[in-house]
C-alpha positions as CSV (number, residue, x, y, z in Angstrom):
1,M,26.0,114.8,3.3
2,A,28.2,112.7,0.9
3,A,30.0,115.8,-0.1
4,N,31.0,116.6,3.5
5,R,32.2,113.1,4.2
6,E,34.4,113.1,1.0
7,A,35.8,116.5,2.3
8,V,36.5,114.9,5.6
9,V,38.2,112.1,4.2
10,Q,40.4,114.3,1.8
11,G,41.5,116.4,4.9
12,R,42.3,113.4,7.0
13,P,44.9,111.2,4.9
14,E,45.6,109.1,8.0
15,L,42.0,107.5,7.5
16,V,42.5,103.8,6.3
17,P,39.5,101.5,4.9
18,I,38.5,98.7,7.2
19,A,39.0,95.4,4.9
20,G,35.6,93.9,3.9
21,A,33.4,96.0,6.5
22,E,30.8,96.8,3.9
23,A,29.9,93.0,3.8
24,L,29.4,92.7,7.6
25,K,26.0,92.5,8.8
26,G,24.4,92.8,12.2
27,E,25.7,94.4,15.4
28,G,28.7,92.2,15.6
29,P,31.3,92.0,17.2
30,H,33.1,91.9,13.9
31,A,36.8,91.1,13.9
32,V,38.3,93.5,11.3
33,S,41.5,95.0,10.3
34,A,43.0,98.2,8.7
35,G,46.3,98.9,7.7
36,G,47.5,95.5,9.2
37,V,46.2,96.4,12.7
38,D,43.6,94.3,14.5
39,L,40.3,96.1,15.3
40,I,36.7,95.2,16.5
41,L,33.9,96.9,14.7
42,L,30.3,97.2,16.5
43,R,27.3,98.5,14.9
44,H,25.2,100.2,17.4
45,P,21.6,101.0,16.6
46,R,22.0,104.3,18.5
47,L,25.6,105.3,18.3
48,G,26.3,104.0,14.8
49,P,29.5,102.3,14.0
50,R,32.1,102.0,16.8
51,V,35.7,100.7,16.5
52,F,38.2,99.8,19.1
53,Q,41.4,98.1,19.3
54,G,41.0,94.4,18.5
55,R,42.8,92.8,21.3
56,C,41.7,92.6,25.0
57,P,44.0,94.5,27.2
58,H,44.2,91.6,29.6
59,Q,45.9,89.0,27.6
60,G,45.4,90.1,24.1
61,A,42.5,87.8,23.2
62,L,40.8,88.6,19.9
63,L,37.6,90.8,20.8
64,G,36.0,89.8,17.6
65,E,35.6,86.3,19.2
66,G,33.6,87.9,22.3
67,E,29.9,88.5,22.2
68,L,27.6,91.4,22.9
69,E,25.3,91.4,25.8
70,G,23.1,94.6,25.2
71,E,25.5,97.6,25.7
72,T,28.3,95.4,26.9
73,L,31.1,93.8,24.8
74,V,32.2,90.6,26.6
75,C,35.6,89.2,25.9
76,R,35.4,85.4,25.4
77,N,38.6,84.4,27.3
78,H,38.2,85.7,30.8
79,R,35.0,87.6,30.6
80,W,36.1,91.0,30.8
81,R,33.2,93.4,30.0
82,F,33.6,96.7,28.2
83,Q,31.0,99.4,27.6
84,V,30.1,99.5,23.8
85,A,29.7,103.4,24.2
86,T,33.2,104.2,25.8
87,G,35.1,101.2,25.7
88,K,35.6,101.4,29.4
89,R,36.0,98.2,31.3
90,Q,33.3,97.4,33.9
91,G,34.9,96.7,37.3
92,G,38.5,97.9,36.4
93,P,40.6,101.0,35.3
94,E,41.3,99.6,31.7
95,C,39.7,101.2,28.7
96,L,39.8,100.1,25.1
97,I,41.5,102.3,22.6
98,A,38.8,104.0,20.3
99,C,39.3,104.8,16.7
100,S,37.2,107.4,15.0
101,V,35.4,106.3,12.3
102,V,34.1,107.9,8.9
103,E,31.7,106.3,6.2
104,A,32.5,107.3,2.6
105,G,31.9,105.9,-0.7
106,G,30.3,102.9,0.5
107,Q,33.4,102.0,2.9
108,L,34.2,102.6,6.6
109,L,37.3,104.3,7.0
110,V,39.1,104.5,10.4
111,D,41.8,106.7,11.9
112,L,44.6,104.5,13.1
113,A,46.5,107.4,15.0
114,P,45.3,106.5,18.5
115,M,46.5,102.9,17.9
116,R,49.8,103.9,16.7
117,A,50.4,106.3,19.6
118,E,50.6,103.4,21.7
119,Q,53.4,101.7,20.0
120,A,56.5,102.9,21.7
121,P,59.7,101.4,20.3
122,V,62.1,99.3,22.2
123,V,65.8,100.1,22.0
124,A,68.0,97.0,21.7
125,R,71.2,97.2,23.8
126,R,72.2,93.5,23.6
127,H,72.5,90.6,21.3
128,I,71.7,86.9,21.6
129,D,75.3,86.4,22.1
130,D,75.5,88.4,25.3
131,L,73.0,86.2,26.8
132,P,74.2,83.5,29.2
133,G,73.3,79.7,28.6
134,P,75.0,76.2,28.5
135,R,78.1,75.8,26.6
136,G,77.5,73.6,23.6
137,L,80.0,72.0,21.0
138,P,81.2,73.5,17.9
139,L,78.9,73.3,14.7
140,L,76.4,71.1,16.9
141,G,75.8,73.7,19.8
142,N,73.6,72.1,22.5
143,A,71.8,69.5,20.3
144,L,73.7,66.5,21.9
145,Q,72.9,67.7,25.1
146,F,68.8,67.4,24.7
147,D,67.2,64.5,26.4
148,L,63.9,64.7,24.5
149,P,61.6,62.9,26.8
150,R,62.5,65.5,29.6
151,L,63.5,68.3,27.6
152,H,60.9,70.6,29.7
153,A,62.8,69.6,32.8
154,Q,66.2,70.4,31.4
155,A,65.2,73.8,30.2
156,E,63.6,74.5,33.7
157,E,66.9,73.2,35.3
158,W,68.9,75.7,32.9
159,A,66.5,78.4,33.9
160,A,67.5,78.0,37.6
161,V,71.1,78.4,36.5
162,Y,71.0,81.0,33.9
163,G,67.9,83.2,34.9
164,D,64.8,84.3,33.2
165,L,66.4,85.0,29.7
166,Y,68.9,82.7,28.3
167,A,70.2,81.2,24.9
168,L,70.7,77.8,23.3
169,R,71.9,76.8,20.0
170,V,71.1,73.8,17.7
171,G,73.5,74.0,14.6
172,K,73.4,77.4,13.3
173,L,69.8,78.0,14.9
174,R,69.7,80.3,18.0
175,T,66.9,80.0,20.6
176,V,66.2,82.5,23.2
177,V,64.5,81.0,26.1
178,V,62.1,83.0,28.2
179,T,60.6,82.4,31.8
180,D,59.5,85.8,33.0
181,P,55.8,86.5,32.2
182,A,56.3,90.3,31.5
183,L,58.7,89.2,28.7
184,A,56.5,86.2,27.5
185,Q,53.1,88.2,27.3
186,P,54.1,90.5,24.6
187,I,55.1,87.5,22.5
188,F,51.7,85.9,23.0
189,R,50.1,89.1,22.2
190,A,52.0,90.2,18.9
191,R,51.0,87.2,17.1
192,P,50.6,86.5,14.2
193,E,52.3,89.7,12.8
194,T,55.6,89.8,14.9
195,W,55.5,86.2,16.2
196,R,54.4,82.8,14.5
197,R,54.7,79.3,14.8
198,T,58.2,78.2,13.8
199,R,58.7,77.4,10.2
200,K,60.3,73.9,11.2
201,L,57.0,73.0,13.1
202,E,54.9,74.2,10.2
203,Q,56.9,72.0,7.8
204,V,56.8,69.0,10.2
205,F,52.9,69.3,10.3
206,I,52.7,69.6,6.4
207,E,55.0,66.7,6.0
208,L,52.8,64.4,7.9
209,G,49.6,65.9,6.1
210,V,48.2,67.3,9.6
211,A,48.6,71.0,9.0
212,G,45.4,72.7,10.4
213,V,44.6,75.6,12.4
214,F,47.3,74.8,14.9
215,S,50.3,75.3,12.5
216,A,48.5,77.9,10.0
217,E,49.6,81.4,9.7
218,G,48.4,84.7,8.1
219,A,44.9,84.7,6.2
220,A,44.7,80.9,6.3
221,W,45.0,80.9,10.3
222,R,42.2,83.8,10.5
223,S,39.7,81.7,8.4
224,Q,40.6,78.5,10.0
225,R,40.5,80.0,13.7
226,R,37.0,81.7,13.0
227,L,35.5,78.0,12.3
228,A,37.3,76.4,15.1
229,M,36.1,79.1,17.5
230,E,32.6,78.7,16.3
231,A,32.6,75.2,16.7
232,L,33.8,75.3,20.2
233,A,31.8,78.4,21.3
234,Q,30.6,78.1,24.8
235,R,26.8,78.6,23.6
236,H,27.2,75.3,21.7
237,L,28.4,73.3,24.7
238,R,24.7,73.2,26.2
239,G,23.4,71.4,23.1
240,F,26.5,69.3,23.1
241,Y,26.2,68.2,26.8
242,P,24.0,65.4,26.7
243,T,26.7,63.6,24.4
244,L,29.2,64.3,26.9
245,H,26.9,63.1,29.6
246,R,26.5,59.7,27.5
247,V,30.3,59.2,27.3
248,A,31.0,59.9,30.8
249,E,28.2,57.4,31.8
250,R,29.9,54.7,29.6
251,L,33.3,55.4,31.2
252,R,31.5,55.0,34.5
253,R,30.3,51.6,33.6
254,R,33.5,50.5,32.2
255,W,35.3,51.7,35.6
256,E,32.5,50.1,37.7
257,G,33.2,46.9,36.0
258,A,36.9,47.1,36.7
259,A,36.2,47.8,40.3
260,Q,34.3,44.7,40.7
261,R,36.9,42.7,39.1
262,R,39.6,44.5,41.3
263,E,41.4,45.4,37.8
264,T,44.4,47.5,37.9
265,V,43.6,50.8,35.5
266,D,46.0,52.5,33.3
267,V,44.9,55.9,34.1
268,V,46.1,57.6,30.7
269,E,44.8,54.9,28.3
270,E,41.3,55.0,29.9
271,L,41.0,58.7,29.8
272,K,42.1,58.9,26.1
273,R,39.4,56.6,25.4
274,F,36.9,59.2,26.9
275,T,38.7,62.3,25.1
276,V,38.7,60.5,21.8
277,D,35.0,59.6,22.1
278,V,34.2,63.0,23.2
279,T,36.2,64.8,20.5
280,T,34.8,62.7,17.5
281,A,31.2,63.1,18.6
282,L,31.8,66.9,18.6
283,T,33.8,67.1,15.5
284,F,32.3,64.6,13.3
285,G,29.0,63.9,14.8
286,H,30.2,60.3,14.9
287,D,30.0,57.9,17.7
288,V,33.3,56.0,17.6
289,N,32.7,54.7,21.1
290,T,36.1,53.3,21.9
291,I,35.1,53.2,25.7
292,E,33.0,50.1,25.2
293,Q,35.6,48.6,22.8
294,E,37.7,45.6,24.1
295,G,41.6,45.1,23.3
296,D,44.0,47.6,21.8
297,D,43.2,48.0,18.0
298,V,41.2,51.5,18.7
299,I,42.2,54.8,17.2
300,Q,44.3,56.0,20.2
301,R,47.1,53.2,18.9
302,R,47.5,55.5,15.6
303,L,47.0,58.7,17.4
304,E,49.7,57.9,20.0
305,L,52.7,57.7,17.4
306,L,52.1,61.5,16.1
307,F,53.2,63.5,19.2
308,P,56.6,62.0,19.8
309,A,57.1,62.1,16.2
310,F,56.5,65.9,16.3
311,N,58.9,66.5,19.2
312,K,61.7,64.3,17.6
313,R,61.5,66.0,14.2
314,I,61.1,69.6,15.5
315,F,64.1,69.2,17.4
316,A,66.1,67.1,15.1
317,V,69.5,68.4,13.6
318,F,69.2,66.6,10.6
319,P,66.1,65.4,8.9
320,L,67.0,61.8,8.7
321,W,63.5,60.6,7.9
322,R,63.9,62.3,4.5
323,V,66.8,60.1,3.7
324,V,66.1,56.9,5.3
325,R,62.6,55.5,6.6
326,L,63.4,53.6,9.8
327,P,60.9,51.1,11.3
328,G,59.3,53.9,13.6
329,D,58.9,56.0,10.3
330,R,57.0,53.2,8.4
331,R,54.9,52.6,11.5
332,L,53.9,56.2,11.6
333,D,53.3,55.9,7.8
334,R,50.9,53.1,8.4
335,A,48.9,54.8,11.0
336,L,48.7,58.1,9.2
337,G,47.2,56.3,6.2
338,E,44.7,54.3,8.3
339,L,43.7,57.3,10.0
340,R,43.4,59.2,6.6
341,A,41.3,56.4,5.2
342,W,38.9,56.6,8.2
343,L,38.5,60.2,7.9
344,E,37.8,60.1,4.2
345,T,35.0,57.8,4.7
346,L,33.6,60.2,7.3
347,V,34.2,63.4,4.9
348,A,32.5,61.4,2.2
349,E,29.3,60.8,4.3
350,A,29.3,64.4,5.5
351,R,29.4,65.5,1.7
352,A,26.5,63.0,0.9
353,R,24.4,64.6,3.8
354,L,25.1,68.2,2.5
355,D,24.4,67.3,-1.1
356,A,21.1,65.5,-0.1
357,E,20.0,68.2,2.3
358,P,21.5,71.8,1.2
359,A,19.7,73.4,4.1
360,R,22.3,71.8,6.4
361,A,25.1,74.1,4.8
362,A,23.3,77.1,6.7
363,K,23.1,75.4,10.0
364,P,26.0,72.6,10.1
365,A,25.5,70.0,12.9
366,N,29.3,69.7,13.6
367,F,32.7,71.0,12.9
368,L,33.1,68.8,9.9
369,E,29.9,69.9,8.0
370,A,30.6,73.3,9.0
371,M,34.3,73.1,7.3
372,L,32.7,71.4,4.0
373,A,30.3,74.3,3.9
374,M,32.5,77.2,4.7
375,R,34.7,79.2,2.4
376,D,38.5,80.2,2.6
377,E,39.8,83.7,2.6
378,A,39.5,83.5,-1.4
379,G,35.9,82.6,-1.4
380,Q,36.7,78.8,-2.4
381,P,35.9,75.8,-0.6
382,F,38.5,74.5,1.8
383,A,41.0,71.8,0.0
384,D,40.9,68.3,1.1
385,E,44.4,68.6,2.8
386,V,43.2,71.6,4.9
387,I,40.1,69.6,5.8
388,F,42.2,66.5,6.7
389,G,44.7,68.5,8.6
390,N,42.0,70.5,10.7
391,L,40.1,67.2,11.6
392,M,43.5,65.6,12.8
393,T,44.1,68.8,14.7
394,M,40.8,68.7,16.4
395,L,41.6,64.9,17.5
396,L,44.9,65.4,18.6
397,A,44.3,68.4,20.6
398,G,41.1,67.3,22.1
399,E,42.9,63.8,23.0
400,D,46.3,64.1,24.9
401,T,45.9,67.5,26.5
402,T,42.7,66.9,28.4
403,A,43.4,63.3,29.1
404,F,47.0,64.1,30.5
405,T,45.4,67.0,32.8
406,L,43.0,64.6,34.1
407,A,45.5,61.9,34.8
408,W,47.7,64.3,36.6
409,A,44.7,65.4,38.6
410,V,44.3,61.8,39.6
411,H,47.9,61.5,40.6
412,Q,48.0,64.5,42.7
413,M,44.9,63.7,44.5
414,C,46.5,60.4,45.6
415,E,48.9,62.4,47.6
416,S,46.2,64.8,48.9
417,P,43.7,63.3,51.3
418,D,42.5,66.7,52.3
419,A,41.8,67.7,48.8
420,V,39.9,64.4,48.3
421,E,37.6,65.1,51.3
422,A,37.0,68.6,50.2
423,L,36.0,67.2,46.6
424,H,33.8,64.6,48.1
425,A,31.9,67.3,50.2
426,E,31.2,69.2,47.1
427,L,30.0,66.3,45.0
428,D,27.8,65.1,47.9
429,G,26.3,68.5,48.1
430,V,25.7,69.2,44.6
431,L,25.1,65.7,42.8
432,G,23.6,63.8,45.8
433,E,22.6,60.5,44.6
434,T,23.3,61.3,40.9
435,R,26.3,59.5,39.5
436,V,27.1,61.9,36.5
437,P,26.3,65.7,36.4
438,A,23.0,65.7,34.9
439,D,23.2,69.0,33.0
440,M,25.7,71.9,32.3
441,E,24.4,74.0,35.1
442,V,25.3,71.1,37.7
443,A,28.6,70.7,36.0
444,N,29.4,74.3,36.5
445,R,28.4,74.3,40.2
446,L,31.5,71.6,40.8
447,V,33.6,74.6,41.6
448,Y,36.2,72.8,43.6
449,A,36.5,70.3,41.0
450,G,37.3,73.2,38.6
451,A,39.8,74.4,41.1
452,V,41.4,71.0,41.1
453,A,41.7,71.0,37.5
454,N,43.6,74.8,37.7
455,E,46.0,73.7,40.4
456,T,46.8,70.5,38.4
457,M,47.5,72.7,35.3
458,R,49.5,74.9,37.3
459,L,52.0,72.0,38.7
460,R,51.7,69.8,35.8
461,P,51.1,71.9,32.6
462,V,50.7,69.5,29.5
463,A,52.4,72.4,27.3
464,P,55.6,73.5,29.5
465,L,57.4,74.6,26.2
466,I,55.9,76.9,23.9
467,L,57.9,77.5,20.7
468,F,57.6,80.9,18.7
469,E,59.8,82.4,15.7
470,A,60.1,85.9,15.3
471,A,58.4,86.9,11.9
472,T,60.2,90.2,11.7
473,D,63.1,91.8,13.5
474,T,62.0,92.4,17.0
475,T,63.1,92.8,20.8
476,V,62.6,90.6,23.7
477,A,63.4,92.9,26.7
478,D,66.4,94.9,25.3
479,V,67.7,91.9,23.3
480,E,67.7,92.3,19.5
481,I,65.8,89.3,18.1
482,P,66.4,89.1,14.2
483,A,63.6,87.6,12.1
484,G,63.8,83.7,12.1
485,T,65.1,83.3,15.6
486,N,63.4,81.1,17.7
487,V,61.9,81.9,21.1
488,L,61.0,79.2,23.7
489,V,58.6,80.2,26.4
490,L,58.7,78.1,29.8
491,S,55.2,78.0,31.2
492,R,56.0,76.5,34.7
493,P,58.9,78.3,36.5
494,P,56.7,81.5,37.0
495,V,53.7,79.6,38.6
496,R,56.4,77.9,40.9
497,D,57.8,81.2,42.0
498,P,57.1,82.2,45.5
499,A,56.9,85.6,44.8
500,R,53.7,84.9,42.6
501,F,51.9,82.0,44.5
502,V,52.2,81.1,48.0
503,D,53.7,77.8,49.0
504,P,54.1,77.0,45.2
505,E,55.5,73.5,45.4
506,A,52.2,72.2,47.2
507,F,48.9,71.0,45.7
508,R,46.5,73.4,46.9
509,P,43.1,73.8,44.8
510,E,41.7,76.1,47.3
511,R,43.9,78.9,46.0
512,W,41.7,79.1,43.1
513,L,38.4,79.8,45.2
514,E,37.0,83.1,45.9
515,Q,38.8,83.5,49.3
516,G,42.1,82.2,47.7
517,L,45.1,82.4,49.2
518,T,48.0,85.5,48.5
519,P,50.2,85.9,46.7
520,H,48.1,84.7,43.7
521,D,49.4,86.0,40.3
522,A,46.7,84.3,38.0
523,A,48.0,86.0,35.0
524,A,51.1,84.1,35.0
525,H,49.2,80.8,34.8
526,I,48.7,80.3,31.1
527,P,47.7,76.4,30.5
528,F,45.7,77.3,27.4
529,G,48.2,80.0,26.0
530,S,47.4,83.3,25.7
531,G,46.6,86.2,23.2
532,P,44.8,85.9,20.1
533,R,45.9,82.5,19.5
534,I,44.6,81.1,23.1
535,C,43.3,77.4,22.8
536,P,39.8,77.5,21.2
537,G,38.8,74.4,23.0
538,R,39.2,75.8,26.6
539,S,35.8,76.0,27.7
540,L,35.2,72.3,26.4
541,A,38.3,71.1,28.2
542,L,37.4,72.9,31.5
543,L,33.8,71.2,31.3
544,E,35.2,67.7,30.6
545,M,37.4,68.0,33.4
546,K,34.6,69.0,35.8
547,V,32.5,66.0,34.7
548,V,35.0,63.3,34.7
549,L,36.5,64.4,38.2
550,G,32.9,64.8,39.3
551,M,31.8,61.4,38.1
552,L,35.1,59.7,39.4
553,Y,35.2,61.0,43.0
554,R,31.5,60.9,43.4
555,N,31.5,56.9,42.4
556,F,34.8,55.5,43.3
557,S,37.7,55.8,45.8
558,V,41.1,55.9,43.9
559,V,44.0,53.8,45.2
560,R,47.3,54.3,43.4
561,Q,49.4,51.3,42.6
562,G,53.0,51.8,43.7
563,K,54.6,54.9,45.1
564,A,54.3,58.4,43.7
565,S,57.9,58.5,42.6
566,D,57.1,55.7,40.0
567,V,55.1,58.2,38.1
568,K,57.4,59.9,35.5
569,E,56.9,63.1,33.4
570,I,57.6,62.4,30.0
571,Y,57.6,65.1,27.4
572,A,56.8,64.3,23.8
573,F,55.2,67.6,22.5
574,T,52.9,67.3,25.3
575,M,53.9,66.3,28.7
576,G,52.0,63.5,30.5
577,P,52.4,60.9,33.1
578,E,54.1,57.5,32.6
579,G,53.7,54.6,35.3
580,L,50.2,56.0,36.9
581,N,47.9,53.0,37.4
582,V,45.3,52.7,40.2
583,Q,42.7,50.6,41.5
584,L,39.2,51.7,41.7
585,R,36.8,50.9,44.6
586,P,33.1,51.7,44.9
587,R,32.4,54.4,47.1
């Protein structure tokens, strides 16, 4: 038998070994690679090893992050289901590309010919200089035209003038701007090999000491990504729900007091307390409890300095902060120092727990313990800088994005009495006299609340600008893109296109319900990104949104103070509302 296998291998030079496959145990799914190609390995008890393309044909999610349900492989992102035996999708015409496998010499080897046959080269016919775009100045380009707090709106206004594909320039650096989802999706899918985070973003994150899975690339990204995905996996949310319920109950009591005192509530600041408390509990197993603290000396005061700093430095023509430390730079330095000292205390406590109870390493209780126990791609413990960077990444990613989406939902609902009435009807039917959804099953029954969240993210995406850099020479449409060129994807213009969404400027949550409204191009809606680097916290964020919207509109009537036009979109790496204040009244 072994001799036959060796003969097969010698007769098929296209066979490539699957890196590290011999160390993988169990049925999988296992995310693997061969010849630089992402694959998924399944060890079926009856069919033996099965290897398919590693990315979902829907939006390019890594199938190795999915799960097996009997004879079915389930994609984590949008729950597409594929037969293990054939790769055929259940409920659709799509089929995973299958690669034949040979076991030889203790290795698994795979035939990549079917994958390579799918890769049709695109012929470039245009250069970036052929693209339209706003005229700039000599040497500086468009840099002086940028209004950073409304950069997203500027980019959208230019798209309305110059179309789905146009060009900007900052100094010598050229940026291609893309709004068409048909052009953007291949960019999301081809990461990290063809497209990556920009080197400037990576450098800024490293300088600030917050480089983690968000800014990581290559092998470092893969190992950190596995850890983040495991920590935020949907199967863990059920065990975490009692903590989420406790934090939501604290917020309800805080708002009940504000309602009794008829205080004006700064919605964004209140929701940041909630999201920071949830994130620190999940990430560190630590109850920071900013909700029940009084005053402004809370962790948010330090965190709120970081996103504006990212934005300013990423789009700066000259890195002035490296030459002169202005007052804002010094404030940022102090905030980072205080955050680091706080995190170092938590890391030391977690290390002491693991030393005292070595068995915890096999079943870590939170993301911090898992990161201390895990080994990197070289088999070594993660360096302190990587640990700190990922803890900061979890804090930042879990704070502003969810808090801003919830705040925008409140703003939109203040203008939508019909939506408020529909949400009240759902909450009265599902929650009854319960003030906070009692468990995850109840929270998941809040379908209309989920529709409110989705419609809010459509109209007010907190990530309206997504910046990439070409890692190799490539193309966008028929435009030649040299390695090192930036590409900026705008996420909002497609979902405000009447060809893709009916009545696109209107806030209509019912478009996300089963009966829906047409046209409805859900694939154009990418609030959590897309492809293999889709946000790992997607499931947690959606659950938080349902819980908070359910708690808020079950217990209170919300009255905005001032006019809708008083609330402004402010871009600072993420896009949030400024000037959103409300009064809460018992319902």
